[in-house]
Structure formats: C-alpha cells, structure tokens
N, C-alpha and C positions, 0 to 999 in steps of 0.2 A: 228496480231494474234486474228482475230474475231472469229475464231473456237476454241479457247482455253480460260480456266479460269485463270486469273492472281491471283496467290496465294502469299500473303505476310505473310509468316510465321515466327514467331520469338519465342524465349523463353519469357514466360509471367512474370517471376519473376526474371530471371537470377539469382536464388538462387542455384547455381551449387554446393555449399558444401553440399546440402541434396539430391544429386542425388542417394545416396545409398538406399534411400526409393522411388526411382523413383517418387519423387514429382515434376517432372519438367512438365510444362504446356506449350502447343503450342496455339497460338491464330491466328486467321485469321483477318487481317486489310484490310480496303477498300474494303469490300465486295460489297458496293454500285456500285463501279467502275466494279467489275466483273459481277454483275447482269446486269448493264446496257449494257455491252458488248454482253452479251448472247441475251439480249432482242432486241437490235436494229438490229443486223443482216445486211443485205444489205440495208435496208431501211434507216438506219441512222435517225430514229425518235427520236425526243428529248425525254428525260427522264421526267417523271412526278412524282409528289409526291406519287400518288397511281395508281398503274397499275396492270394488271392481268397476271397470268399464265406464268410467266417466271421462277418461282422458288417457292420452298415451303420448310418449315423448320418442320422436324419431331422430335418427342420426344418419346421415348419408355417408358415402365411402371417404369423402374429404373431410370429414369432421364437422360439416356445417349442421346446424341442429334446427330442428322444427318441432313445434308443439301442436298437436292436434287435439281438439275437444270434440267428443261425439256423444250424443245422448239420444235415446229412443223416442222422447216423448216431446221435446221441445226443439223448435227452430232457432238455432243459435245465429245471432246477427254476426254477418262477416265483418271481421275486423282484423287489423294487422299491427305489428310493431317491428322493431328491429331485432335480428338475430345475427347469428354468424359472427358475433363480436364486432360486426360493422354493419353489413347489409344483408340481413336474412329475413326470415319469416317467423311471426307467431300468428297462428291462424285458427280460428274457431270454425269448424266445418259441419254443416248439418248432415245427419246419416243415423244409420242405426248399426247395431251390433256391438261387439266387445272387442276391444283392441289391446288391452293390457291391464296391468295391475299397478296401483299406485303404492310405491313401497315406503316411501318416506315423505312427509309433507316438506316440500322445498321451500327455502327462504329466499334464495336469489337464483337468478338464471345460471350462474356458474356451478351451483350444486345440482343442477338437473341431471348432469351425466350419470351421476351415481344415484340419483333419487327415482328416475323414471327409466322404464324399459319397455319394449313393446314386442309383440309376437311377429312372426314372419309375415302373416296375412296382412297385418296393418302397413308394414313396410313396403310390400309389393303394391298395395293399393295407394301409396302416398302420391305418387306422380300423377295418378289418374284423378285424385281428390282436388288436387291443387291446380285450378284451371284459371286463366287470366280473368281478373275482375278489378273492379274499383274498390280500393280500401281505404281505410281512414288516412294512411300515410301516403296515398297516391296510387297510381296504377300498378297492379300487381301482375307481373309477367315473369316467366321463369324459364331458365334454360334447363338442359338435362343435368339431373343431379340436384334439383331445387335450388339452383343458383339464381338469386333474383336479378333481374335486369331493372335498374332504377336510374333515372335521371334527375329526379327530384323527390324528396321526401318530406313529410310533415311529422313534426314530433308532437305527440298528444299527452296531456295530463288528464288523469281521471281521478277527482276528488268527490268524495260523497257529498261534500257540502256545496260544491260549484258544478258537478257533472263533468262531462267530457268536453274538453276544449283544447284547441290547438295552442302551442306555445312557441314553436320555431319552425323554421323551414331550412332544408339543406339541398343544395345542389353542387355540382362539380365547380361552379364559377365562383359563387358566393360563399360556398361552405355553409357553416351553421350561423343562421341569422335569427337572433331572437326579437330584433325590431319589426320583423314582418308582422307580429301578431300583438306584440306588447301584452301578452296576457299572462306572463309568468307571476305566479302567486308571490308576493312580498309580504313579509310579516308586518302587521300594523302595530304590534306592541313594540316599544323601544327595547333595545337590548341593555339590560342593567350592567352598571360598572361593577366589577368585583369589588367587594368590600363596602359598597353602598348599602343603605338601609331602606327597606320598603315601608309601606303603610304599617305594617305591624311593629316596626321599630327594630326588627331583626335584621342582621347582616344577610345580604342576599347573595346567594351562589347560583351561577348559571350552569346548567347541564344541557348537553345536546345529545338526544338519542338518536343514533345514526343506524344502528342494526335493527332489522335487515335491510334497511332503505339506502339509497343513494341520493344526496341532495344536491339540486342545482342552487348554488348561492349567487344571488344576484350580485353581491359584492365582488365576486370573482370576475364578473364582466365588466367591472367598474373601471373607468380611465383614471390613472394616477396623475395626469399631467397638471392638475389644478390643485394637487394637494400638497401640503407641506409636512414633512415627516420629521418628528423629533427623534434625533439620534443621540445616544449616549456613548461616550467613550472612556477610556482611562488612559492616563499619562503613562506612556510606556514606550521608550525608545526602541527600534525606530518606526513603531506604529502610529503613535500619535504624540506631537509635542508642540509647544508653543514656538512660533516663529520668533527669530531674534530681531528685534526692531533696530533698524539702522539710524545713526544719529541724524537728526533733522527730518526723519521720514514722519509721516502723519500716524497716528495711533491706529493699529488694525482693530477692526470690529468684525463681529459675526464669524462666519467660517473662515475668513482670510486670517484668523488668529492662528490657525493650526496648519501643520504640515506633517508629512509621515506617509507611511505606506497605507494606512487605513484612509487617510484623507484622500490620497490619490485613487485608492481603490473605491471609495465611495463615490467620487466624482464620476468614475466610469459607470458604475452601476446606475446612478441617477440619469446619466445620458441614455443609457439603454431603456430603462423602465419609464422614464419621463416625469419623475416627481422632483419637488424641491425639498430641501432639508435644511435643519438647523442643528448644529453640534454644540453639546454642552458636555462637561466633564462630570463623572460620578461624584455624588456628594461625599462619600466616605473613603474613596480611593480603593475599594475592595472589588474583587471580581464577583463575588456572590456565593455565599453558603447559606445554609439553613441554620439559623441561629436559635430556633426554638419553635414552640407552639403556644398559641393563646389558650387559657383554660377552656375546657368543653362548654359549649354554649349552643343554645338552640340557634338554628339559622334558617332562613326561608329559601328553599330550593326552588328555582324556576327551571322548569323543564319544558322545552318546546319541541312537539313532536313534528317530524318532517312533513312537508306539504300542507301544513296548517298554519293559522295566523295567530293562534292563541298560545298563551304562556300559562302552564299548569303550575300551581303552588302546592308546596308541601312543607311541613316543618320537620326538621331532623336535627339531632344533636351531633355536632362535629367539632373538630379541633381545626383551626385555622393556622396554616404553617406562616411563618415569619422568615423572610430572607433579607439579606442585606446586599450592598454593592449593586452590580449591574442588573442582576435578577430581581432585586428589590425594586428598582426603577421601573421595570417592566410591570411587576405585579401591581405597584402602587399607581399605574397610569400616568407616570411622569416622563415616560419615553416610550416611543413606538418601535424602535430598532436598536440593537446593540451591535455596533461594528468597532470591534476591538480583538485583540489576542485572546479570544474567549473560546476555550476548549468545549467540544461537543462531547457530553457524557451522559450516562443513563440518568443520574439523578437530576440534571438540569433539564433533560428532555422530558421529564414528567411535569414540568411546571411551566415551560416555554417552549416555542418552536424554533427549530434551527433550519437554515437553508443548507444547500450543499456546502461542504467545506471548501474554503479558498486558499488554505494553506495546510500543508501537512509537515508533521515533525515528529519527534521522539524525546524521551527524557534523557538527559546528559548530565555529566559532572563538569564543573568548572573549578579550577585551582589556580594558585599563583604560580607562575612561571619559576621553576627552580634557577638558582644562581648559575651563571656560566662556569663551566670548568675550564681551568687552564689546562694546556697539554702537559702531560707528565713525562717522566724520563724515558718511559716505553711507549710514548705515543706512536712510534713508527710502526707498532704492531697493529694499531686500530683499523688500518684499511681492510684487514682480513679478519674474520672471525676466528675465534679460538679452534673451532672444529676444522677449519680450513688449514690452520697452521699445523695441527696435529696430523692431519691427512697428508700434507706434504712432507712431513718428517716420516711418517710411515711408508709413503712412497718412495722416498730417497732411500731408505734402508733395504727396502724391498728390491729396488733396481740394483743396488750394490750387491745383494746376495745373488741376484740373478746373473749379473755379470760373472761373478765368481764361479757358479756352478756351471753356466754355458761354457765358459773358458776352459773348465776343467775337462769337460767331456768332448770339446772340439778340438780336433787333431791340429788345426791350422794356428792355435795359440801356443802350441808347444814348439820349442825350438832348441837346437843343439848348442850346448855352451861347454867351452873348454877352460878349465881351471888354469890360469896362467902360472900358478906356483908348482902344482903337481902335475899338471898336463893331463889330468883326468877330464873325461868327457861325460856329460849327463844333460838329460832333457829337463827344461823348466818352463813355467808360464809367467808372462808378464803381468797378467791380470790375476794377481793373487788377491786376497781378501782386503788387504790394506789398499792397494792401488785400485781396486773396484770402488771402494768408498771414496777415495781421493778424486778419482775422475768423475764421480757423480756429483760431488760437492762443487768441483770446479765448473762443470756444466751448468749448474744451478746458478752460480754466481758470475756467469758469463765469462769465464777464464778457461785458458787452455793448459794441456800437459805435455810433457816430451815423449809420450807414447800414446798409441792409439789402438784400438780393438782391430784384429785382423780377420777373424772368421766372420762368415755371413751373419750367424746368429747374434753375435755380440754387437755387430754393426747396426743390425735392425733394432735391437733394444736401445742402444745409444741414440738412434735417430728418433725413437718414440720419446725418450727422455728429453732430448733436446727441444722437440715440439712442445711438449708439456710445459718445460721451463720458460719457453718463449711466451706463451699464452698467460702463464701466472704472473711473470714479471710485467707484462703489458697491464693486466688487470691492477696489480699493485701499484704501479707508477701512476695510472690514471686516478685511483682512489686517494692516494698519498697527497696529491696536489690539493684535492678538495678538503681533506681533513686537516691539512696545515693552515687553512685559511679561515677556518670556523671554530667557534668555541661550542662545546657540547652542553646540551641541557638533558639530564636524565631525571624524569618526572619521579617522584616518590611512590606513586601509584600508577597502575595501567588499566584499572577497570574497577567494576563495583566489588568484586570479592577481595581485591587488594585494599580497598577502602575499609572493609570490615576488620580486616587483619591488621590495619595501621592504627596509630594513636590519634589519627586526625578526627577532628570534629566535623560534623555536617549537618545541614538543614535545608528547608525549602522556604517558599513564602507561606506566611501564617495562615492565609486563606486562598483557596482555590482548588482546582482539580488535582494538582500536584500532591497537595497535602493529603487530600482525601483518599488518593491511590495508596500513599505509603501507610495511611492509618487504617485502611480496611482490607489491603491484600493479603493473601496467604502464600503468595509466591515468594521463594527464597532467591536471593538474599534481602529482597526489598521488605519483606515482613520484619526482619530484624533490624533493618534501617528504620523503619516505622515505629518499633518499640524504642529505639534510641531516642527519636524524635519526641516521643511522649514523654520519656524520662527527662529529657533535657529541653524544655519549651524555650529556654533562652537561646538555643541554636537556630529557631525560627526567625525569619526576618518579615517586616511589614511589606516589603515590595521587593522586586527584582533588583532595582538599582542599589537598594540598601544591602542586599545579599552579596552583590558584586563587589561593593566597596568594602564589605567585611572580609571578602577573600583577598583583596589587594593588601589589606591591613594585617593579615594574620600571620604573615611570615611563613607561608606554607603549612599552618596547622589548621586550616578550616577549607572544607569543600562545599560548594554550593549546588544543589539540584534544581535545574530548570530547564525549559524547552530548548532543543537544539538550535531552533532559529535565533532565540536570544543569545545563546552560548556563541554562535558564530558572530552575532553583531559585536558583542562587547570585547570578544578576542581581536576584533579589527578596529578598536578604538584606543586612543591614547589614554594611559602611557603604555599600552602594548605589553602589559605584564601578567596576563592571564592566558590559559590554555584549556582546551578541551582534552579530557583523558577517557579512554574506552569508547565503546560504540554506543550510540543512542539506542534506548530500549523503547519499545512500544511503537504504536501506529496511531497517531492522534491527528486531530484537524481542528482548525478554527473555522467557525461558522457564524453567520449573521443570526442573532436572536431576536425574537419577536413574540408577542402574546400568542396563546393558544388559539388555533382556528384563525390566525391572521389571514386576511385575503391577499396578503403580499408574498406568502411563502413561495407559491409557484413561480411567479414572475421573478423574485429574486433568485430562486435557484436556477432558472433559465439564464439569467443574466451572468451568473457565476460560472456556469458551463461554457456560455459564450466566450466570456473573457479568458477561460483556461484554453479553449480551442484556438482562440486567436492569439496565444502567447501573450496577451497583455499581463497576466499575472506574473509570467516568467520575466517580463522586462522590468515590471515594478520591483520584484524581488532583487533583479541585478541592480537596479538604480540605488536601492537602499541599503543593500549589504555588501556589495562589490565596489561599485563605483565611488561610494562616499567612505570607503575604507580608509583608514589612517595609518595602517601598519603594513609593513612588508613582510615577507616570509623567509628572510635570509637565514634566520636562526631557527628554522623549522626541523633542521636535520637532528638525528639522534644517533645513539650507538647502534641501532637497527640498520644504518646505512652501511655498516660493514659488510664486505663481501662474504655472503653464506657459502655453504658447502654445495647447496643446490645450484647455485649460480655458476660453478665451476665443475660440475659433476661430469660434463662431457668430456673435458680433457683427461680426467682420471680414467674414463672408460677407454679412451684412445691409448692411454699408457698401459692399461691392462691387456688391450688387444695387441699392442706391440710386444709385450712380454711373452704372451702366448705364442705369437708368430715367431719370435726368436727362438724360443724353446723348441718348437716344432722343427724349425729349420736346423738347429744344432743336433737334434736327434737324428734327422735325415742325413746330415753331414757325417756324424759318427757311424751310422750304418753303412754310409757308402765307403768310409775309409776302412772299416773293418772288413767289408767284403773285398776291397781292393788289395788290402793286405793279406788276406786269405788267399787270393788269387796269385799273388806274387810268391808266397811261401811255397805253395804247391809246384810252382814253376821251378823254383829253385831247388826243391827236393828232386824233382825229375832230373835236373841237370847234373847233380851230384852222383846219381845213380847210373847215368848213361851220357859221359862227357862227349862221346862221338855224335850224339844227336845234336849238340850245340855246334860242332864243327861243320856237319852236313847242312844244317839250316843256314850258317853264314855263307857256305859255297854256293848253296842254290839262290841266294840273293845276288 
C-alpha cells in the first residue's frame, strides 16, 4: 500500500470513564513509517535523518494542529484521523511543491510541535487545500481556522496484518461505542502468570512494549459486575479487625467476619464499581518488603507488541525479586487487591500499581503520658507565664518612677507646709519616691491609700495604671480557676530533636515503609534515628499494636514511630495513657494496591475520587476515629496554657501610651506655671518701682 498512509490510531489515555466530557484523545503512532512510505514512492530510496518536501506540519492560531502530506508523483488517498487532541484533522492531500523540512522523526502526535514546521506559503494555502470531503472517519467539513465540524466520527485501526478496519464510532449522544463494529483486535495468546513456566521449562516473564504506541486494552472496557475480586488485608485497628461474636449469635462467615474503616471503604468502592469481593488476611502479617532475590537464572521473556496478537519469546538471564507480606500475595497471584493501611512509595510502585490515595498522614511519635503533677506551693503563679510576671514587675517600677518624676516637675503637687514646732514654712510633695511605689502597689492589689495625685499628669498616669491592673487581674482570675481544677502533664520530649537528646529508646514496625524511610534517608534527625534502630534491632516491633503496648509498659522510657492516623486512634483508646508529641512529618497516603497493568486501576481511582468529593471518606474517618473514641480530653492542658506575654501585650502598650501622655501634660503644665510665674514677677517689680501706678489702677476701677 505505497499509495496510502498507514495510520495507527488509538485512545491516548484509555480513560473511558470521562467520555461524558468527551475528553478522549486520539494519537497517531509510527508517523515516521508513514512519512517514509509517502516519500520513497517507486524509487525505494532509503530514508535519511533530514529530508525535504514530503510532508509538513501546520498549526493554526488557536493551537489546533494539522498534518499535510504532499508529493509530486503520487496521488495520496484522502484519509483522516483525529487531531486537536479531541476533534481535529490528519489529512493527506494530493499536490505538488515543497512545503517544509522534516527536522526529526516524530514518534507520537504530541511531539510533532517540535518535530515539524512549515513555511509561510504552506500555511497560507492550508485553508484552500482542505475542502469538504468524505473521509474515513466521516464527513470532513471545516470552519474558519481549520476547526472541524463533526457530529459522528469513526475510529480506524490500520495493521499490516489485517489492513485498515473500523473499530469504534463516536457521536455526541452515545459517545465512544466499540460494539458498533466489534472489530477491536484481541490477543489470542493467553497472558502468562508471573512465575509460571513455559514449554522450555524456564520461568516466564511478561513484558509490554508501549513506546511509542498507545494501546486500547479490551480489558479496560470490561464490566466488573460479574467478577469476584480477591482482597487481602492486614489486621490493624481501626482499619480491619474481626467482629466480636455476641453470645448465642451464629458464627460469622465470609466478609461478615470483618469490620473497620477498610471494610466499610471496600463496600463503598464495590458499590460504585460493581464487583463482588472476598476478604482474607495476609498469611505472614507483614505489609511487604523485598526480602531477597533468587539466584541468577535464565528466564523466558514474553513480549507482546502493541496491536498484534503474537507473543515474542526470548531468553534472558535475570534475578527474580522475592517479596513478603501484602506485596508477596499480589506477586504470587493469591490476591487481586490490597485494601489496607498500605503506604504508597517508590519501591512498592515499581512492582505493583496503586490507586489514588484514600487517606493522607504523616509520621509521628507516641509516648506514654507522664504522671499527673500535683499543685505545688507556688502554683498560684501558673496562670501567668514567667515573662508576664517579670513584665508586670518592670511596669510597676516604671510607673512608680514616672509618678515621682512627674510630681517633681508638676507645680500642683507642691504645697506649703508649716512646721508646728519652729513655725517655719517650706514646700514639699506628697508623691515622693516611697509614696509613689506604695500607691502603685496598692492600685495593683485593688486597695486604696489616704492620698491621691493632684496634677493632671499624675492623674493620667494613674488612670492608665488602674486600667492595666484591671485587665491583668481579670486575666489572672480567669486562668487561676482553670489551673486549680486540673493536674498538669509535662511531657519529657516535645519533638524529634528532643528525642535524640533524651535517654529514651525508640523504634518502629520491623517491616514496612516507615522502617525503610528511616533506614535509607539522609535527612536529619531521621538519619540518626535510623542509625540507632540499626544498632538496636530489639527496639523494633513486629506490629503497630505490639509497639503501642511496649510504649504503655515502658514507664516513659520508650517512644514508638507510627503513622499519625494510627497515633490518633490509639490515643483515643483505653486505658488512655498515650499521647502524641511533636508535629507529624512528611506527606504520605494509603492506596489500593493491585498487579501491574491491572484493568481496575482507573475505575478504582475514579471511585476513590468520587468518595472523597462526596465526603464519604471524611464520614468514615469520623466514625472510626472520633465517634468510637473511648477517652476524653480533660487532661490535655499543659504548662503552655499559661498566659503568655503576647496575649497581654496590648495592655502594656496602653500603659506606655498613658505614661507618655502624662509626661507630655506635665511638661506643658510646668511650662505654663513658669510662664505664669514670670508674668507675676514682672508685674510685682513694676509695682515696687512705681507704687502710684497701682493706686491709679484701683481708682479707675
């Protein structure tokens, strides 16, 4: 078929669940092969890396893309496919002339933006070249700017073995319909199970070569309503646990034996996807780590090329990885899905697939709650922090000194006093330094004195001090009532760095992502913690529950590292003697695990997203973490509840403002007094010099 363009069209994402928004994309693979066939013609000239005038790639103003093939000696059969990443045009047009250069042999349609370019003459003639015609995908009509008008499209598959054939039809009402032709190629060779042995007696390994193609997997279109899925879980509260059998009740069987967050979550997912399921517990109780590799041996590698029905075989020498726990069940084909508190990480994602995470968490520390501290002799100081008490003392001394200075410069504070013994007269102030300190202290403890400030400046300062003491006493009284009714718990550590500096031992679960993180990280202080765990393997626990029990029996000498979700759960369970310290570290998630290339990945991810958007996951978390909690939080207060300086900084600002205002008023009062005194002195001097002036002024009145 040298006079035809071979088109390998396929769904680009195979995300068929979102076709209602017609977000399906069609790609063209092996365009290098098509371009070479057009260019070579009868000459059979070998292809070169850079050659001229066999094809050009056009892009309009809005980014819609169009590929045009032109050749001077061959009439190219008109054909079309999908472009514009939804509804565009791929067109081979008969004609003559040169329209551009092929810079790089493209592999996929998405790379053509950088691989092809055209000259201005070809772009100007593009609209004229694309006239309405009947193409393989249906009627081809265009608006201005090469935007296709399509009400119905036909998707074609072009294989060298079977030729050009339709495989699906698309329209706005039914969307993409593969049953219209039922011609989608399906592999005839069965997919071997990993670990099985072929005719040669060697272990078979299946490989899928996807690049540069996109495969339409018939399994992705399959209905799961009649399928029973094998689900493996792990016993871990509150995710999955056995139900308590009531006396006289019949024995529970099947899925009815289990309860927990994962059991409810799996029921919601199965209702959306439509499959049935059977739950069983992992055989070794482990989450799954790589435990080793088999010795190097020859394996029979089966590689199936896209759009073909044959499996190619080759012999290679490989090492087969061995995993335990939940991953081992997937690799050994004893389970189809893992629904558990199973962390998504890079190492696991190389051997199994994960859905969208259904819960997020971080790593945290759990310790035994410290013993309650009895109120001491100076517990009355606890409602306010040390910084507040020191600030109040400094404020009181400053106010006393301010009263003394303002009274010294204020004339209104001076009064004439006659000595009853000698009869001498002199001026003195009531607000000396001792009296200033006494009146400040009396105001703070809500008491009075037998003297009062007289000048405007001292009165303003005392008003600010009275307001300050009113607020502080109110704060103190409110906090004191709370502190006298509780017992404080002061944890020995408050975070990761405190743990390193303490003499406490710590560890994590002996297998799983948490241990792998500490053993392989280079981040501080977690690297040092990992080194400690390597030196002290006895600090590791076989399960989360065992680690928590170890914390409860350690008398405050052991800390356990676990996921924050598990931490919150155990802190709300009797005997309510554990607590979380510090802030969780990292951003991790639990996902549904399944075999590589599982057809269920897309539908399970969509189900998780739907449950998240509908707040179903939030309600399940509330059910199993909060509503079923067995502890109250009456003893969650700590010394940090004491009123800090930042909480009362405003009243200090008011006090400082009052002091500045009082000082300014006192200075103005002093200036006024001095000026008044100066005027009176000058008048008295004039009277002494001319006494008749005073007599004349009196007579004139």
